[in-house]
C-alpha positions as CSV (number, residue, x, y, z in Angstrom):
1,X,-3.9,28.6,0.7
2,X,-3.1,24.9,0.4
3,X,-5.9,22.5,0.5
4,X,-6.4,20.7,3.8
5,X,-7.7,17.4,2.4
6,X,-9.3,16.8,5.9
7,X,-12.4,15.1,4.5
8,X,-10.4,13.0,2.0
9,X,-8.2,11.7,4.8
10,X,-11.2,11.0,7.0
11,X,-12.9,9.0,4.3
12,X,-9.8,7.2,3.3
13,X,-9.1,6.0,6.8
14,X,-12.6,4.8,7.1
15,X,-12.4,2.9,3.8
16,X,-9.1,1.3,4.7
17,X,-10.4,0.4,8.2
18,X,-13.4,-1.4,6.7
19,X,-11.2,-3.1,4.1
20,X,-8.9,-4.4,6.8
21,X,-11.8,-5.9,8.6
22,X,-12.9,-7.5,5.3
23,X,-9.5,-8.9,4.4
24,X,-8.9,-10.3,7.9
25,X,-12.3,-12.0,7.7
26,X,-11.3,-13.5,4.3
27,X,-8.1,-15.0,5.9
28,X,-9.9,-16.3,9.0
29,X,-13.0,-17.8,7.2
30,X,-11.5,-18.9,3.9
31,X,-7.8,-19.1,3.6
32,X,-7.3,-21.3,6.6
33,X,-9.6,-23.9,5.0
34,X,-8.8,-23.6,1.3
35,X,-6.0,-24.2,-1.3
36,X,-3.5,-21.4,-1.0
37,X,-3.0,-20.7,-4.6
38,X,-3.9,-17.4,-6.3
39,X,-6.1,-18.7,-9.1
40,X,-9.5,-17.8,-10.5
41,X,-11.3,-19.2,-7.5
42,X,-8.8,-18.6,-4.7
43,X,-9.7,-16.8,-1.5
44,X,-7.1,-14.1,-2.0
45,X,-8.7,-13.2,-5.4
46,X,-12.1,-13.0,-3.7
47,X,-10.6,-10.7,-1.0
48,X,-8.9,-8.5,-3.7
49,X,-12.2,-7.9,-5.5
50,X,-14.3,-7.5,-2.4
51,X,-12.0,-4.9,-0.9
52,X,-11.8,-2.9,-4.1
53,X,-15.6,-3.0,-4.4
54,X,-15.9,-1.8,-0.8
55,X,-13.4,1.1,-1.1
56,X,-14.7,2.1,-4.6
57,X,-18.3,2.2,-3.3
58,X,-17.3,4.6,-0.5
59,X,-15.3,6.8,-2.9
60,X,-18.3,6.9,-5.3
61,X,-20.5,8.2,-2.5
62,X,-18.1,10.7,-1.2
63,X,-16.2,12.0,-4.2
64,X,-18.3,10.9,-7.2
65,X,-16.3,12.8,-9.8
66,X,-12.9,11.4,-8.9
67,X,-11.6,8.6,-11.1
68,X,-9.9,5.6,-9.6
69,X,-6.8,3.6,-10.7
70,X,-7.3,0.2,-9.2
71,X,-5.7,-3.2,-9.6
72,X,-8.8,-5.3,-10.5
73,X,-11.6,-5.3,-13.1
74,X,-14.8,-7.2,-13.0
75,X,-15.1,-8.5,-16.6
76,X,-14.6,-12.2,-15.6
77,X,-17.1,-11.9,-12.8
78,X,-20.0,-10.7,-15.0
79,X,-20.2,-13.9,-17.1
80,X,-22.1,-17.0,-15.9
81,X,-18.9,-18.9,-15.1
82,X,-17.9,-16.2,-12.6
83,X,-21.2,-16.5,-10.7
84,X,-19.8,-18.5,-7.7
85,X,-17.0,-16.1,-7.2
86,X,-19.2,-13.1,-7.8
87,X,-21.6,-14.3,-5.1
88,X,-18.8,-14.6,-2.5
89,X,-17.5,-11.1,-3.4
90,X,-20.9,-9.6,-3.0
91,X,-21.4,-11.2,0.3
92,X,-18.0,-10.1,1.7
93,X,-18.3,-6.6,0.4
94,X,-21.8,-6.1,1.9
95,X,-20.6,-7.6,5.2
96,X,-18.1,-4.8,5.4
97,X,-20.3,-2.0,4.0
98,X,-23.2,-2.8,6.4
99,X,-21.1,-3.1,9.6
100,X,-22.1,-0.6,12.3
101,X,-21.0,3.0,11.9
102,X,-17.8,3.9,13.7
103,X,-17.1,7.2,15.3
104,X,-16.9,9.9,12.7
105,X,-18.4,7.9,9.8
106,X,-21.4,9.2,7.9
107,X,-24.2,7.1,6.4
108,X,-24.0,9.3,3.3
109,X,-20.7,7.6,2.6
110,X,-22.7,4.5,1.8
111,X,-21.7,2.6,5.0
112,X,-23.7,1.3,7.9
113,X,-26.7,-0.9,8.4
114,X,-29.0,-1.1,5.4
115,X,-26.3,0.1,3.0
116,X,-25.8,-3.2,1.1
117,X,-25.3,-3.1,-2.6
118,X,-26.6,-5.3,-5.5
119,X,-24.2,-7.5,-7.5
120,X,-24.4,-5.1,-10.5
121,X,-23.6,-2.1,-8.3
122,X,-20.5,-3.8,-6.8
123,X,-19.3,-5.0,-10.2
124,X,-19.6,-1.4,-11.4
125,X,-17.7,-0.2,-8.3
126,X,-14.8,-2.6,-9.1
127,X,-14.7,-1.4,-12.7
128,X,-14.5,2.2,-11.7
129,X,-10.8,1.3,-11.1
130,X,-10.1,1.2,-14.8
131,X,-8.8,4.9,-15.1
132,X,-5.7,5.2,-17.2
133,X,-4.1,7.7,-14.9
134,X,-2.3,10.8,-16.1
135,X,-0.7,14.1,-15.1
136,X,-3.8,16.3,-14.6
137,X,-6.6,16.4,-12.0
138,X,-7.6,14.2,-9.1
139,X,-7.5,10.5,-8.9
140,X,-7.4,7.8,-6.3
141,X,-5.2,4.6,-6.3
142,X,-6.4,1.4,-4.7
143,X,-4.3,-1.7,-3.9
144,X,-6.8,-3.8,-2.0
145,X,-4.4,-6.5,-0.9
146,X,-0.8,-5.5,-1.4
147,X,1.5,-8.5,-0.6
148,X,-0.5,-11.5,-1.8
149,X,2.0,-14.1,-0.5
150,X,2.4,-12.4,2.8
151,X,-1.4,-12.4,3.1
152,X,-1.6,-16.1,2.3
153,X,1.1,-16.9,4.9
154,X,-0.7,-14.9,7.6
155,X,2.2,-12.4,7.6
156,X,2.5,-8.9,6.3
157,X,0.2,-7.4,3.7
158,X,-1.4,-4.0,3.4
159,X,-4.6,-2.3,2.2
160,X,-3.4,0.8,0.4
161,X,-5.2,4.0,-0.8
162,X,-4.0,7.3,-2.0
163,X,-5.2,10.5,-3.6
164,X,-3.1,12.0,-6.3
165,X,-3.7,15.6,-7.5
166,X,-1.9,16.8,-10.6
167,X,0.7,14.0,-10.4
168,X,1.5,14.7,-6.7
169,X,0.4,12.4,-3.9
170,X,-1.6,14.5,-1.4
171,X,-3.2,11.8,0.9
172,X,-2.0,8.3,1.6
173,X,-3.4,5.6,3.9
174,X,-2.0,2.2,4.5
175,X,-3.7,-0.5,6.7
176,X,-1.5,-3.2,8.1
177,X,-3.6,-5.8,10.0
178,X,-0.7,-8.0,10.9
179,X,1.9,-5.4,11.8
180,X,2.6,-5.1,15.6
181,X,1.0,-2.0,17.2
182,X,4.3,-1.4,19.0
183,X,7.4,-3.6,18.0
184,X,8.9,-3.0,21.4
185,X,5.7,-4.3,23.2
186,X,4.3,-7.4,21.4
187,X,1.7,-7.7,24.1
188,X,-0.1,-4.7,22.6
189,X,-1.2,-6.9,19.7
190,X,-1.4,-6.6,15.9
191,X,-2.8,-4.1,13.5
192,X,-2.3,-0.4,12.7
193,X,-3.3,2.2,10.1
194,X,-0.8,4.7,8.8
195,X,-2.0,8.0,7.3
196,X,-0.3,11.1,5.8
197,X,-1.5,14.4,4.3
198,X,0.9,16.6,2.3
199,X,2.4,19.2,4.6
200,X,0.6,17.9,7.7
201,X,2.8,15.0,8.8
202,X,2.3,11.3,9.2
203,X,0.7,9.3,12.0
204,X,-0.1,5.9,13.1
205,X,-3.6,5.0,14.3
206,X,-5.2,2.0,15.8
207,X,-7.1,-0.4,13.5
208,X,-10.4,1.4,14.5
209,X,-8.9,4.7,13.3
210,X,-8.3,6.2,16.7
211,X,-5.3,6.9,19.1
212,X,-3.1,8.9,16.6
213,X,0.7,8.8,17.2
214,X,2.9,11.2,15.2
215,X,5.5,9.4,13.1
216,X,9.0,10.7,12.5
217,X,11.9,8.6,11.1
218,X,14.6,8.5,13.8
219,X,18.1,9.8,13.0
220,X,20.7,7.2,12.1
221,X,23.6,7.0,14.4
222,X,25.9,5.5,11.7
223,X,25.4,4.0,8.3
224,X,26.9,0.8,9.4
225,X,24.0,0.1,11.8
226,X,21.4,0.5,9.0
227,X,18.9,-2.3,8.5
228,X,17.6,-2.5,5.0
229,X,13.9,-3.3,4.4
230,X,13.3,-5.4,1.4
231,X,10.8,-7.8,-0.2
232,X,10.5,-11.4,0.9
233,X,10.4,-12.6,-2.7
234,X,13.6,-12.2,-4.6
235,X,11.5,-12.1,-7.8
236,X,10.1,-8.7,-6.7
237,X,13.4,-7.0,-5.8
238,X,17.0,-8.0,-6.3
239,X,18.4,-9.4,-3.0
240,X,21.9,-9.8,-4.5
241,X,22.0,-6.2,-5.5
242,X,20.9,-5.1,-2.1
243,X,23.7,-7.3,-0.6
244,X,26.2,-5.4,-2.7
245,X,24.9,-2.1,-1.5
246,X,25.1,-3.2,2.1
247,X,28.7,-4.2,1.5
248,X,29.5,-0.9,-0.1
249,X,28.1,0.9,2.9
250,X,29.7,-1.4,5.4
251,X,26.3,-2.5,6.7
252,X,26.5,-5.6,9.0
253,X,22.9,-5.9,10.0
254,X,20.7,-8.6,8.5
255,X,18.0,-7.1,6.3
256,X,14.4,-7.0,7.4
257,X,12.2,-8.8,4.9
258,X,8.5,-8.4,4.6
259,X,5.9,-8.2,1.9
260,X,3.9,-5.1,0.9
261,X,3.9,-1.4,1.7
262,X,4.2,-2.4,5.3
263,X,7.9,-1.7,4.6
264,X,7.2,2.0,4.2
265,X,5.3,2.0,7.4
266,X,8.0,0.2,9.2
267,X,10.6,2.6,7.9
268,X,8.6,5.5,9.4
269,X,8.7,3.8,12.8
270,X,12.4,3.2,12.7
271,X,12.3,-0.5,12.2
272,X,14.7,-0.2,9.3
273,X,17.0,2.5,8.0
274,X,16.3,2.3,4.3
275,X,13.9,0.5,1.9
276,X,15.5,-0.7,-1.4
277,X,13.4,-2.1,-4.3
278,X,15.8,-2.5,-7.3
279,X,14.6,-4.2,-10.5
280,X,15.3,-7.9,-11.0
281,X,15.3,-7.7,-14.8
282,X,14.2,-5.7,-17.8
283,X,10.6,-4.9,-18.7
284,X,8.7,-4.8,-15.4
285,X,7.2,-1.4,-14.6
286,X,6.2,-0.5,-11.0
287,X,2.5,0.2,-10.6
288,X,1.6,3.6,-9.1
289,X,-0.7,2.0,-6.5
290,X,2.3,0.1,-5.1
291,X,4.2,3.2,-4.1
292,X,2.0,6.3,-3.9
293,X,0.7,5.8,-0.3
294,X,4.2,4.8,0.9
295,X,5.9,7.7,-0.7
296,X,3.9,10.4,1.0
297,X,4.0,8.5,4.3
298,X,7.8,8.4,4.3
299,X,8.1,12.0,3.1
300,X,5.8,13.3,5.7
301,X,7.7,11.4,8.4
302,X,10.9,13.2,7.4
303,X,12.3,10.9,4.8
304,X,13.2,10.9,1.1
305,X,11.9,8.7,-1.7
306,X,13.6,8.6,-5.1
307,X,14.6,6.3,-7.9
308,X,18.2,5.2,-8.4
309,X,18.9,8.4,-10.4
310,X,18.0,10.4,-7.4
311,X,14.8,11.7,-9.1
312,X,11.3,11.8,-7.5
313,X,8.9,9.1,-8.4
314,X,6.6,10.3,-11.2
315,X,2.9,9.5,-10.6
316,X,1.7,11.3,-13.7
317,X,2.8,8.8,-16.4
318,X,-0.3,6.6,-16.3
319,X,-0.9,3.4,-14.3
320,X,2.9,2.8,-13.9
321,X,5.9,4.7,-12.9
322,X,7.4,4.3,-16.4
323,X,10.8,2.8,-16.9
324,X,11.9,1.0,-13.8
325,X,14.8,2.7,-12.1
326,X,14.0,1.2,-8.7
327,X,12.9,2.8,-5.5
328,X,15.1,4.1,-2.6
329,X,13.5,5.3,0.6
330,X,15.4,6.5,3.7
331,X,15.7,9.2,6.3
332,X,17.0,12.5,5.1
333,X,20.3,12.0,6.9
334,X,21.3,8.8,5.1
335,X,19.4,8.8,1.8
336,X,22.2,10.5,-0.1
337,X,24.7,7.9,1.2
338,X,22.5,5.0,0.2
339,X,21.8,6.5,-3.2
340,X,25.6,7.0,-3.8
341,X,26.2,3.3,-2.8
342,X,23.4,2.2,-5.2
343,X,24.9,4.1,-8.1
344,X,28.4,2.8,-7.2
345,X,27.2,-0.8,-7.4
346,X,25.3,-0.1,-10.6
347,X,28.5,1.3,-12.2
348,X,30.5,-1.8,-11.1
349,X,27.9,-4.2,-12.6
350,X,27.8,-2.3,-15.9
351,X,31.6,-2.4,-16.0
352,X,31.4,-6.2,-15.9
353,X,29.1,-6.5,-18.8
């Protein structure tokens, strides 16, 4: 019998929900009033560390034997020169940890009034994210603020958490505080959480973790009507390559550009027909935390996620996906056509070299 992962999903949703509250607080209290540069003392860095400390603390209390692959480490925060930033991180993390219990939460998870942590405990929590990854056993991935520039602009970013077991993503949760609840009804406001468990489908929840709505990628009426989802920053993904793919498919629609794994969530709601992230140069390796939650969300919503060779993403190689062959995500009915167009454009570009 397949594992249900019900408790893992429940905890992951709670952790992401609290981290969304924390990161939104960082934006409202700090970013609107400070220099918008990601440096050693910038608000976004404080938010990154505090959110990772928060999520890691919850995971330590609920699944103490599970290693974590996280983006941040606390070495610079432990020295005297890091004290000012450390104090801010501790304050923010404890603000989120000690918030009142929501429905379904358990104080044994290390959350709720009176559950604040010391600076040393929170630094240790951050450093639990130093796992090297690998192909065996359980491990969590944390991306506390995915989409730094979107976060700074007050646009799209995501809090991302996944559970990988023996190289396969089993649970994925993505929190998108700035994504419309319902694109067709802007009056419903902003903020949603997206969750998926292997074999159990994908769903959208409110930012308080309630009101689940099943997600299913809608069928594409024709390839020409596809809207590609792509990164805002051309440095992250090749816009010119994507334009060539669009031309090869006869796509006329303007691409939808947004930061972070919010693109995966948007694909599952039918706000775009395909997500392309093709490498801009040689050498960069995609991090597993940037794609694990999105991959399971799309697959459980009826889509397909591969690299440009048509092979599944390999989350058992360590902290990265290995050699960068790009990422292609789309509904099952169009993925093969998008993949063929990508490979056609790759062939044409190689022939010019």
